C-alpha positions as CSV (number, residue, x, y, z in Angstrom):
1,M,0.0,0.0,0.0
2,G,3.0,2.3,0.3
3,K,4.8,3.9,3.2
4,D,2.2,6.6,3.6
5,F,-0.6,4.1,4.3
6,P,-0.3,2.4,7.7
7,T,-1.7,-0.9,8.5
8,R,-4.7,-1.2,11.0
9,E,-2.3,-2.4,13.7
10,E,0.1,0.5,13.2
11,N,-2.4,3.3,13.3
12,Y,-6.1,2.3,12.9
13,S,-7.3,5.9,12.8
14,Q,-4.9,6.9,10.0
15,W,-5.6,3.7,8.1
16,Y,-9.3,4.6,8.1
17,N,-8.8,8.1,7.0
18,D,-6.3,7.2,4.2
19,L,-8.5,4.4,3.0
20,V,-11.6,6.6,2.6
21,V,-9.7,9.1,0.6
22,K,-7.5,6.7,-1.5
23,A,-10.4,4.5,-2.3
24,D,-12.3,7.5,-3.8
25,L,-15.1,7.3,-1.2
26,A,-14.9,10.9,0.0
27,E,-12.6,13.8,0.7
28,N,-12.5,16.9,2.8
29,S,-14.0,20.1,1.2
30,A,-13.1,23.7,1.2
31,V,-15.8,24.1,3.9
32,R,-14.3,23.2,7.3
33,G,-15.8,20.0,8.6
34,C,-17.8,19.2,5.5
35,M,-17.0,16.4,3.0
36,V,-17.4,15.8,-0.7
37,I,-18.8,12.3,-1.3
38,K,-17.2,11.1,-4.5
39,P,-19.0,9.1,-7.2
40,Y,-17.8,5.6,-5.9
41,G,-18.7,6.5,-2.3
42,Y,-22.0,7.9,-3.4
43,A,-22.8,4.8,-5.4
44,I,-22.6,2.8,-2.1
45,W,-24.8,5.3,-0.3
46,E,-27.4,5.1,-3.2
47,K,-27.5,1.3,-2.7
48,M,-28.1,1.8,1.0
49,Q,-30.8,4.4,0.2
50,S,-32.5,2.1,-2.3
51,I,-32.6,-0.9,0.0
52,L,-33.7,1.1,3.1
53,D,-36.3,3.0,1.1
54,K,-38.0,-0.2,0.0
55,M,-37.9,-1.5,3.6
56,F,-39.6,1.7,4.8
57,K,-42.2,1.6,2.1
58,D,-42.9,-2.1,2.8
59,T,-43.7,-1.2,6.4
60,G,-46.2,1.4,5.3
61,H,-44.1,4.6,5.2
62,S,-44.2,7.4,2.6
63,N,-41.5,9.9,1.7
64,A,-42.0,13.7,2.1
65,Y,-39.8,16.7,2.3
66,F,-39.7,19.5,4.9
67,P,-37.7,22.8,4.9
68,L,-34.0,23.1,5.6
69,F,-34.6,26.2,7.7
70,I,-36.4,26.2,11.0
71,P,-37.5,29.4,12.9
72,K,-35.5,29.8,16.0
73,S,-38.7,30.1,18.1
74,F,-39.6,26.5,17.3
75,F,-36.6,25.3,19.2
76,T,-37.7,27.1,22.4
77,K,-40.9,25.2,22.6
78,E,-39.4,21.8,23.7
79,A,-36.9,22.5,26.5
80,S,-34.8,19.3,26.5
81,H,-34.7,19.3,22.7
82,V,-33.2,22.8,22.5
83,E,-30.8,22.0,25.2
84,G,-29.6,19.0,23.4
85,F,-28.9,20.7,20.2
86,A,-28.2,24.4,21.1
87,K,-24.4,24.1,20.9
88,E,-24.5,22.4,17.4
89,C,-26.8,24.8,15.6
90,A,-25.7,26.9,12.6
91,V,-27.8,30.1,12.5
92,V,-28.8,32.2,9.4
93,T,-29.1,35.9,10.4
94,H,-29.1,37.8,7.1
95,Y,-30.6,37.2,3.6
96,R,-28.4,39.4,1.3
97,L,-24.9,40.3,0.4
98,K,-23.6,43.5,-1.3
99,N,-20.4,45.1,-2.5
100,A,-18.6,47.1,0.1
101,E,-18.6,50.8,-0.5
102,D,-14.8,51.0,-0.1
103,G,-14.4,48.4,-2.9
104,S,-12.9,45.8,-0.5
105,G,-15.2,43.0,-1.6
106,I,-18.5,41.4,-0.8
107,I,-20.0,42.0,2.6
108,V,-23.2,41.0,4.5
109,D,-25.8,43.7,3.9
110,P,-26.5,45.0,7.5
111,E,-29.9,46.2,6.4
112,A,-30.9,42.6,5.4
113,K,-31.2,41.2,8.8
114,L,-33.9,38.6,9.3
115,E,-36.7,39.5,11.8
116,E,-36.3,36.0,13.2
117,E,-33.1,34.0,12.8
118,L,-33.4,30.7,11.0
119,I,-31.7,27.4,12.2
120,I,-30.3,25.1,9.6
121,R,-31.9,21.9,10.6
122,P,-29.9,19.7,13.0
123,T,-33.0,17.4,13.0
124,S,-36.6,18.1,11.9
125,E,-38.9,17.3,14.9
126,T,-39.8,20.9,15.5
127,I,-40.6,21.9,11.9
128,I,-42.5,18.6,11.3
129,W,-44.6,18.8,14.4
130,N,-45.5,22.4,13.7
131,T,-46.7,21.1,10.2
132,Y,-48.5,18.1,11.7
133,R,-50.7,20.5,13.7
134,G,-52.5,21.3,10.4
135,W,-52.7,17.7,9.3
136,I,-54.3,16.1,12.4
137,Q,-57.8,16.7,13.8
138,S,-59.2,13.3,14.3
139,Y,-58.2,9.7,14.9
140,R,-59.2,9.2,11.3
141,D,-56.1,11.2,10.3
142,L,-53.8,8.8,12.2
143,P,-51.3,7.2,11.9
144,I,-49.0,9.4,9.9
145,L,-46.0,7.4,8.7
146,V,-43.6,9.8,7.0
147,N,-39.9,9.5,6.1
148,Q,-37.6,12.3,4.8
149,W,-34.3,11.8,3.0
150,A,-32.3,15.0,3.6
151,N,-29.1,16.7,4.8
152,V,-28.6,18.1,8.2
153,V,-26.0,20.4,9.9
154,R,-24.5,19.8,13.4
155,W,-21.6,22.1,13.9
156,E,-19.0,19.6,15.0
157,M,-15.6,20.7,16.2
158,R,-13.7,17.5,15.6
159,T,-14.7,15.9,12.3
160,R,-13.8,12.7,10.5
161,L,-15.1,11.7,7.1
162,F,-18.4,9.9,7.3
163,L,-18.2,9.3,11.1
164,R,-18.7,12.9,12.2
165,T,-19.0,15.9,9.8
166,A,-20.7,19.3,10.1
167,E,-23.1,18.4,7.3
168,F,-24.2,14.8,6.6
169,L,-26.9,12.9,4.7
170,W,-29.5,10.8,6.4
171,Q,-33.1,9.7,6.5
172,E,-35.4,10.7,9.4
173,G,-38.7,9.1,10.0
174,H,-41.4,11.0,11.9
175,T,-44.6,9.3,12.8
176,A,-47.8,10.3,14.6
177,H,-50.1,7.8,16.5
178,G,-53.3,7.8,18.4
179,T,-52.0,5.7,21.4
180,D,-48.8,5.2,23.2
181,K,-49.0,1.5,22.4
182,E,-49.0,2.1,18.7
183,A,-46.1,4.5,19.0
184,V,-44.0,2.1,21.0
185,E,-44.8,-0.7,18.5
186,E,-43.6,1.6,15.7
187,T,-40.4,2.5,17.5
188,L,-39.5,-1.2,17.9
189,R,-40.6,-2.0,14.4
190,M,-38.1,0.4,12.9
191,L,-35.4,-0.7,15.3
192,D,-35.9,-4.2,13.8
193,V,-35.8,-2.8,10.3
194,Y,-32.4,-1.2,11.1
195,A,-31.0,-4.3,12.7
196,D,-32.2,-6.4,9.7
197,F,-30.6,-3.9,7.3
198,A,-27.3,-3.9,9.2
199,E,-27.0,-7.7,9.4
200,K,-28.3,-8.8,6.0
201,T,-27.1,-5.9,3.9
202,L,-24.1,-4.4,5.6
203,A,-23.1,-7.8,7.0
204,I,-22.5,-6.2,10.4
205,P,-23.9,-7.9,13.5
206,V,-25.5,-5.5,15.9
207,I,-26.9,-5.5,19.4
208,K,-30.3,-4.0,19.9
209,G,-30.7,-2.1,23.1
210,V,-32.1,0.9,25.0
211,K,-30.1,4.0,25.8
212,T,-29.6,5.2,29.4
213,A,-31.3,8.5,30.3
214,N,-28.0,10.3,30.0
215,E,-27.5,9.0,26.4
216,R,-31.1,9.4,25.3
217,F,-32.1,11.6,22.3
218,A,-33.0,15.2,23.4
219,G,-36.8,15.2,23.8
220,A,-37.4,11.4,23.8
221,L,-38.9,9.3,26.5
222,D,-36.9,6.3,25.3
223,T,-34.1,5.9,22.7
224,Y,-33.5,2.5,21.2
225,C,-30.3,1.7,19.3
226,I,-28.3,-0.8,17.3
227,E,-24.6,-1.0,18.4
228,A,-21.9,-2.4,16.2
229,M,-18.2,-3.2,16.9
230,M,-15.5,-2.0,14.6
231,Q,-12.2,-3.9,14.0
232,D,-10.3,-1.8,16.7
233,G,-12.8,-2.9,19.3
234,K,-14.6,0.4,19.5
235,A,-18.4,0.7,19.4
236,L,-20.3,2.6,16.7
237,Q,-23.9,3.6,17.0
238,A,-25.4,2.4,13.7
239,G,-29.0,3.6,14.1
240,T,-31.5,4.9,16.6
241,S,-35.3,4.8,17.0
242,H,-37.0,7.2,19.5
243,F,-40.3,7.0,21.4
244,L,-41.1,10.7,21.8
245,G,-44.2,10.3,23.9
246,Q,-46.5,13.4,23.7
247,N,-43.6,15.8,24.2
248,F,-43.6,17.4,20.7
249,A,-47.4,17.2,20.4
250,K,-47.7,19.2,23.6
251,A,-45.0,21.7,22.5
252,F,-46.7,22.3,19.2
253,D,-50.3,21.8,20.4
254,V,-51.0,18.9,18.2
255,K,-54.3,17.4,19.5
256,F,-56.9,15.1,18.0
257,T,-60.4,13.8,18.7
258,N,-60.0,10.2,19.8
259,R,-62.5,7.3,19.2
260,E,-64.2,8.2,22.5
261,G,-64.8,11.7,21.3
262,R,-62.3,13.3,23.7
263,Q,-59.4,15.6,22.9
264,D,-55.9,14.1,23.4
265,Y,-52.3,14.8,22.4
266,V,-50.8,12.8,19.6
267,W,-48.1,10.2,20.3
268,A,-44.8,10.4,18.3
269,T,-41.7,8.6,17.1
270,S,-38.7,9.5,15.2
271,W,-35.8,7.3,13.8
272,G,-32.8,7.7,11.5
273,V,-29.6,6.4,10.1
274,S,-27.0,8.4,8.3
275,T,-23.9,8.3,6.1
276,R,-22.2,7.2,9.3
277,L,-23.1,3.8,8.0
278,M,-20.5,4.3,5.3
279,G,-17.8,4.6,8.0
280,A,-19.1,1.5,9.7
281,L,-18.9,-0.4,6.4
282,V,-15.3,0.5,5.9
283,M,-14.2,-0.1,9.6
284,A,-16.0,-3.4,10.0
285,H,-14.8,-5.3,6.9
286,S,-11.8,-3.7,5.2
287,D,-8.2,-4.8,5.5
288,D,-4.6,-3.7,5.0
289,D,-5.0,-4.1,1.2
290,G,-8.0,-1.8,0.9
291,L,-11.8,-1.9,0.9
292,V,-13.7,-5.1,1.5
293,L,-17.3,-4.6,0.4
294,P,-20.3,-6.9,1.0
295,P,-21.7,-7.8,-2.4
296,K,-25.1,-6.4,-1.7
297,L,-23.6,-2.9,-1.5
298,A,-20.6,-3.1,-3.9
299,P,-21.2,-0.7,-6.9
300,I,-19.3,-3.3,-9.0
301,Q,-19.9,-6.9,-7.8
302,V,-17.9,-8.6,-10.5
303,V,-15.1,-7.3,-12.6
304,I,-13.8,-9.2,-15.7
305,V,-10.2,-8.5,-16.7
306,P,-8.8,-9.8,-20.0
307,I,-5.1,-11.0,-20.3
308,Y,-3.9,-10.8,-23.8
309,K,-1.0,-9.9,-26.1
310,T,-2.6,-9.5,-29.5
311,D,-5.7,-7.9,-30.8
312,E,-6.9,-11.2,-32.0
313,Q,-6.7,-12.6,-28.5
314,L,-8.6,-9.6,-27.1
315,A,-11.4,-10.0,-29.6
316,A,-11.8,-13.8,-28.7
317,I,-11.7,-13.0,-25.0
318,S,-14.2,-10.1,-25.4
319,A,-16.7,-12.4,-27.1
320,V,-16.6,-14.7,-24.1
321,A,-16.7,-11.8,-21.6
322,D,-19.7,-10.4,-23.3
323,K,-21.6,-13.6,-22.9
324,I,-20.6,-13.9,-19.2
325,Q,-21.6,-10.3,-18.7
326,A,-25.0,-10.8,-20.2
327,E,-25.7,-13.9,-18.1
328,L,-24.6,-12.2,-14.9
329,K,-26.6,-9.0,-15.6
330,A,-29.7,-11.2,-16.3
331,K,-29.3,-12.4,-12.7
332,G,-29.2,-8.8,-11.4
333,V,-25.4,-8.9,-10.8
334,S,-23.5,-5.6,-11.5
335,V,-20.5,-6.4,-13.7
336,K,-17.8,-4.4,-15.4
337,Y,-15.5,-5.6,-18.2
338,D,-12.3,-3.7,-18.1
339,D,-10.6,-3.9,-21.5
340,R,-8.6,-0.6,-21.2
341,D,-5.3,-0.8,-22.9
342,T,-3.8,2.0,-20.8
343,Q,-3.2,-0.3,-17.8
344,K,-1.7,-3.8,-17.4
345,P,-3.8,-6.6,-15.9
346,G,-1.6,-6.6,-12.7
347,W,-2.4,-3.0,-12.1
348,K,-6.1,-3.6,-12.6
349,F,-6.0,-6.5,-10.2
350,S,-4.6,-4.3,-7.5
351,E,-7.0,-1.4,-8.3
352,Y,-10.1,-3.6,-8.0
353,E,-8.8,-5.3,-4.9
354,F,-8.2,-1.9,-3.3
355,K,-11.7,-0.8,-4.3
356,G,-13.2,-3.9,-2.7
357,V,-14.8,-5.5,-5.7
358,P,-16.1,-8.9,-4.3
359,V,-15.3,-11.1,-7.3
360,R,-12.7,-10.8,-10.1
361,I,-12.7,-12.9,-13.2
362,A,-9.5,-13.1,-15.3
363,I,-9.6,-14.6,-18.8
364,G,-6.5,-15.3,-20.9
365,P,-5.8,-17.3,-24.1
366,R,-5.1,-20.5,-22.2
367,D,-8.5,-20.1,-20.4
368,L,-10.2,-19.9,-23.8
369,E,-8.5,-23.2,-25.0
370,N,-9.7,-24.9,-21.8
371,G,-13.2,-23.3,-21.5
372,T,-12.3,-21.9,-18.0
373,V,-11.7,-18.7,-16.2
374,E,-9.8,-17.8,-13.0
375,V,-12.1,-16.5,-10.3
376,A,-10.7,-14.6,-7.2
377,R,-12.7,-13.5,-4.2
378,R,-11.8,-10.3,-2.3
379,D,-12.7,-11.4,1.2
380,T,-10.4,-14.4,1.4
381,K,-8.1,-13.7,-1.5
382,E,-8.7,-17.3,-2.7
383,K,-8.5,-18.1,-6.4
384,S,-10.1,-21.0,-8.3
385,V,-10.5,-22.2,-11.8
386,M,-14.1,-22.4,-12.9
387,H,-15.5,-23.8,-16.1
388,I,-17.5,-21.3,-18.2
389,T,-20.5,-23.7,-18.2
390,D,-23.0,-22.4,-15.6
391,L,-20.5,-19.8,-14.5
392,S,-23.2,-17.2,-13.7
393,I,-24.8,-19.6,-11.3
394,K,-21.5,-20.4,-9.6
395,V,-20.7,-16.6,-9.3
396,E,-24.1,-16.0,-7.9
397,H,-23.6,-18.6,-5.2
398,L,-20.1,-17.2,-4.6
399,L,-21.5,-13.7,-3.9
400,E,-23.9,-15.2,-1.4
401,Q,-21.0,-17.0,0.3
402,I,-19.0,-13.8,0.5
403,Q,-21.9,-11.9,2.0
404,S,-22.4,-14.6,4.6
405,N,-18.6,-15.0,5.3
406,L,-18.2,-11.2,6.0
407,Y,-21.1,-11.3,8.5
408,N,-19.8,-14.4,10.2
409,K,-16.3,-13.1,10.4
410,A,-17.5,-9.8,11.9
411,L,-19.8,-11.8,14.3
412,N,-16.9,-14.0,15.4
413,F,-14.7,-10.9,16.0
414,R,-17.4,-9.3,18.2
415,D,-18.0,-12.5,20.2
416,T,-14.3,-13.0,20.9
417,H,-14.0,-9.3,21.9
418,T,-17.0,-9.3,24.3
419,Y,-16.1,-9.8,27.9
420,K,-17.7,-9.9,31.3
421,A,-16.1,-7.9,34.1
422,D,-16.9,-8.1,37.8
423,T,-14.2,-5.8,39.3
424,Y,-13.3,-2.3,38.4
425,D,-9.7,-3.3,37.7
426,E,-10.8,-6.1,35.4
427,F,-13.2,-3.7,33.8
428,K,-10.5,-1.2,32.9
429,Q,-8.1,-3.9,31.7
430,R,-10.8,-5.3,29.3
431,L,-11.5,-1.8,28.0
432,D,-7.8,-1.2,27.2
433,E,-7.8,-4.5,25.3
434,G,-10.7,-3.1,23.2
435,G,-14.2,-4.5,22.8
436,F,-17.5,-4.7,24.6
437,V,-17.5,-5.1,28.4
438,M,-20.6,-6.5,30.0
439,A,-20.7,-5.2,33.5
440,H,-23.2,-4.5,36.3
441,W,-24.2,-0.8,36.8
442,D,-26.2,0.7,39.6
443,G,-28.5,2.6,37.4
444,T,-27.4,6.1,38.4
445,T,-26.2,8.8,36.0
446,E,-23.6,9.8,38.6
447,T,-21.9,6.4,38.3
448,E,-22.2,6.5,34.5
449,L,-20.5,9.9,34.2
450,K,-17.7,9.0,36.7
451,I,-16.9,5.8,34.7
452,K,-16.8,7.9,31.5
453,E,-14.6,10.5,33.1
454,E,-12.1,7.9,34.4
455,T,-12.1,5.4,31.4
456,K,-13.6,7.3,28.4
457,A,-16.1,4.4,28.1
458,T,-19.8,5.0,27.8
459,I,-22.8,2.7,28.3
460,R,-23.6,1.9,24.7
461,C,-26.9,0.2,25.6
462,I,-28.9,-1.8,28.0
463,P,-29.4,-5.0,25.8
464,M,-33.0,-5.9,25.0
465,N,-34.3,-9.4,25.9
466,Q,-31.5,-9.8,28.5
467,K,-32.1,-12.1,31.4
468,A,-32.1,-10.6,34.9
469,E,-28.9,-11.2,36.8
470,E,-28.3,-10.1,40.4
471,G,-24.9,-8.5,41.0
472,K,-23.0,-5.5,42.2
473,C,-22.1,-2.4,40.2
474,V,-18.5,-2.7,38.9
475,F,-17.9,0.9,40.1
476,S,-19.9,1.6,43.2
477,G,-20.6,-1.9,44.5
478,K,-24.3,-1.1,44.9
479,P,-26.9,-3.7,43.9
480,S,-27.7,-4.3,40.2
481,T,-30.2,-6.5,38.4
482,R,-28.6,-6.7,35.0
483,R,-25.4,-6.2,32.9
484,V,-25.0,-3.4,30.5
485,I,-22.6,-2.9,27.6
486,F,-19.7,-0.5,28.1
487,A,-17.2,0.4,25.4
488,R,-15.2,3.3,24.0
489,A,-16.9,4.6,20.9
490,Y,-16.8,6.7,17.8
C-alpha cells in the first residue's frame, strides 16, 4: 500500500482516513468540517438508500420533504430538545450580500437582517410537528407514517469523514399515532428494520438495546439503538429509534379527537440512520490491502479482466466476456468488463482489490482453450479455476458466500472481543484491550458519568431481551439487576 498508508495495527485511525480518501469514497472540502462524497462512495450510499427506502415503504411509510430552515422560536418550545442541540446549531441571520462601498469586496448587507433567525436543521422534529398540527384533527387522520431523505447540519468541532461531519446525509422518520402502544410498536418495528438492514445488507452484526437516560435523544422518553463493533474494538452507534411520547405534540399543540370523542395529544416517534453507516462499512470489513465490500452494497460486484498480447486474443476474450456479462446481468449482478489498454492486468487486479470489488474474473488465451476462467474472491483472496459452463450460477452462489462470510467473520470478531467484568480493575483492563465489556451498573447517571470520566467508556446500551442477573455495580458496589454494555466509541 505504500509507506504513507499504515496498517490497521500500526495506526487504525490513520488507516481509516487514508482508505476513505484513496479508495475514492470521500474527501475533505473547502468548507471546514464538510465532505465531498465522491461518485464511488455515493454509489454505495445510493444502494443503501434504495434498499432502506424499500424496507420503509414495505412497512407502510411514505416519503416527504420539509424545509431546511427552522425558525429559532420553534426550538424554544421543547426545552430538553433545544438544550440537546443548542451548541451544534448553525444560524442564518441575514438574507443578502452587497459590494462594500470602499471596494474591499463582498460583505453581508447589514440592512438585510432577518426578523427572526433561522436554524439550519440539525434534525426536523420541530418543523415537522408544527406542520402536523394542520394535518391532524381526528383519529381518522392517524397514523401518519412519514420519512424524509435529507441533509442536516450539526456544527461539530472535531470531524472525521463519514463518522462525524458538520453536514451529513441521512433519513429521518417522523410518525404520529393515536395511542402510546402504537407509537412504541412503531419505535421497535423500525429498530428491527435497522437491525435487519445492518446484518443482512451491511453484513455487520448489531446488538439491539435501549439507551440510558443520559444518552437518550433530546426530547425522547426512550431511545433504542443498534450498536456495532469495529475492528479496533470500539463501538459505533449504527442507528436509533426514539419513542417521543407526547412531548412534541404538547410543545406544538397537536391534538386530535379520539375514538371516544375526547381531545388528546398525539403520540410520536422519530428514527434515523446516516452516512455514518459508510464509516461502519469501511471499519467493520476492510483490511490492509484496501476496501472489502459486501456484495449487496458493492457498486461493482464482479469485474472481468482480459489478459492478452494480440488484438486477435482480445477479440476472442471479449466475445466470451460479453456472454458472461449478459448472463450475470440477467441475474441482477452488476458487472464491469475492463478492457482498457492503458493499464496492465496486474495494475487492474490491484486497483479492484483496493476498491473492494467482491469477485474478479480473469480470462487469458489458455482459459479460452480450456473453456475456463480464473475467479478470485476479495474477502479471502482465494483463487479458483471455474468452467465457463454455468459460470453465472457459480458466481451468484459465490457472492452469497462472500456476503455470509463477511457477516460471520464480523460476528466471530465481536463474540471474541466481548467480555464480562466483575471488578473495576478487570473492567479497565478489558476496556484497554478493546471490545464490549458486560458489567453491572447501579442505574445512576452519577456512576455512569464517573466511569466515562475515568475510562472514556460509555454505556452503549442496555441490551434488550436480556435475562435478569443479580450482581453488584462494577464501580460503586451497589446492587444491580442486569449487565449493560460498556465500550469506548466513535
